[in-house]
C-alpha positions, 0 to 999 in steps of 0.5 A: 374058648371058655374061661373060668374064674378062679376061686382062691378061698380066704387066703389071698393071691399075689396079684402082681410084684414089682419094683420093691413090693407086692399087690396082694388081693388088690393092696400094695405091699412095699418090701419083702413078706411072709404071706400065711393063711392068717395074714401078711408080715413084713420082713427086712431080710431072710433070716431064721428070726423073720420066719417066726410068724411062719414057724408058729403056724407050721402045722398048718402049712403043707409047703412053704415057697421061698422067693429069693429075689431075682436070682436063686442062691444057695439057700441058708441051711439054718433056714431050710432046717428050721422050716422042716424041722417044724414040719412043712416041706420047703422049696427055694426059687426066684421071687417070680417063680414063687409067686406063680407057683403060690397062686397055682397051689392056692387055686388047688386049695393047697395049705401053702405059705410063701416068703418072698423077697421083693425084686 
């Protein structure tokens, strides 16, 4: 079997996640995050105010993945509306699914951002 190294370009992949945080490009980040092409931002909760870094660069993003934690819940309509009004599509899923999907879309060279709640 031949294995190929995946190229992610300038935007870092999520290497792992676990109790209370995420490993991104080899560095550990405690807590919940917004990961954008231009940087990583910590957030305290999934609120419309916490999405301001994302909304400021929404024209550079095609899709936003929202990892809601261990379980999927009904999304807050104000969050969905704020993102969709700014332009990109938005998908709500569990944090684990969001991390995997994010890395696949990065490998496809898609313009993607992710908001993830730590599990």
